[in-house]
Steps between C-alpha positions, in 0.01 A plus 500: 500500500541327830199462750578465856260263683442560865422184717175541693345185672158656482557559134578119449169411668315735273675351197417145609135620522506612134577132393152406600314743281361496149586818323294659210593780262171661411357797279276648757605860583609609755613156629715287282668247732306269735589229735268213617556193731649184358235333295445179717154608575223694317615807307256722686697468835612860465738704295696667784665796337511702170795691398525797254665839478321611810660211697852568370522351153670727245238404239150347500584319165635146581665265248647227704527383866771273668574380842854409513649228709646748751141603583466838312219583285606659171259688284560605128324831436481767222722714723772252603522207733389498864623265782263442785605352842160485662514855638581728211625529146860583379500640145754468230476707186723701265525774752678293760607188307656610170587115420113478409477575131132612535244562776235289330571152633317190338647177647645376815668158547712328764764246377602214709814660615300782649545764235220727435451581134303807391376562156412853387383661190865635455699196591604232762648547851584232770491557869743292705383490850739510807649762719500707314283407208609629146322600168668424164376577154558260222592732209430248236127573557526877521204660299335166475169427681522180718157336573566159635772315683543131590758253620476144364614167650844535367542841658490678174325837526243609242410849418210613284557830338353720235791427274519117553556230760839471666650236717775511765648161578649431849852483335464755200404833386165652362395341162220610278291186400426557125209264460324612821216756476530863567304652788482185705253563800530161683727210526423151642682168519276192523575186706646327181766786477328674196520874509186704389495863409200725482549807284315766323475279190382188679622188673837344430682166600866428505589238243858380508710822472225712358140596564172427312173678513217278616197493258162377639147597408439647849843669551508882431527613139512812295271389210522839323881513534481846646753439777243602763615344820152526638436171315825314540678596838573225755549670834556218747575125523481235763604125432423207722543134391332474163301816545600853354288793597522797267394846599433694186329810386215297367445318828629189686608196310569152653712264284553140579723290282450756218121503524385852582190579683384862513376604835489874418124527538539383853732772609416793281528491119820706485831584655638263767800680637648268759466144631622348828448169674447498877413178689389324185271774384558736201443866567447697171543880484285643221356814357182408673616419844662204695389138434574166681493146379327201669606148510325437181681774313183717495555865600313732733521877515585636831229769504555663834738501785496680850789714578642744753660804359773668694278788593153370436248278646425149372342509155391280239692543183364373164773357279380655178825646402802365304757294680834522340707262714447242777784368719543300815784567747777242537800609292586437126284668252397577138450286212193308616 
């Protein structure tokens, strides 16, 4: 499917404005997507807009958010993907884009060449921007659920799927990595070049040509061997110097040089869904709301924010709901 982009100078100004916002995907019906000014000042400046089905989204259930380098905001929802230009949403689903193998979209990622990758519960699609833009399905993934997408420093693409971890090198084809985990939810490459994978079954690190599972007393485990991902799943990863931040179902962990320090009590005992570093601070999206780090790596819960709804007066909104993803505008995306 080809998508014709219409040039509009006002549209470009609106998309530039999107770059300076922090975007949250939340579970707080009826609004699921909200934008707040860049976090250089206190969080309670103001959330300026909330978006849901009433404001043009095709679904109130949001799985991922990405602002691409051309200034568009893309939203992965339960009912397809939406593209926002600052004024309105354009929707892509099975009805108008047959290249999408499923409407339920789970992951968005922009590679360095400007390609937008879309992971769905039924396969993988890439969108090549331009005039016109074009969607193409990768049939190798048809019927497979794609949860995570990442590009490493060698320009190799990584895809976490229900049936295993796949790679796509810059000069080759898709390859299934036999030693990598199934159902990878997050990828991260640290400053030393080591690739980490968070999966349903725990935390993994690349070792030579294979992968090894990391064992540590404070890392997620399944002591009963039941296979219950409530105990073992790692959802998000961020690496910085010698620090690895791990967002897991049991909470937030901080590992430095292999020494794990569990901080889950500070951000809610369970289910960290996403991590994002903004201006030196870490924002943590959890089942119990949104948290932010301080210079001493302590975390504060952002209890309330003021916001102006599209058709409402200024209101104080308690952040007591689940926050599923947190992203800052500025291009790139995904994978911590």
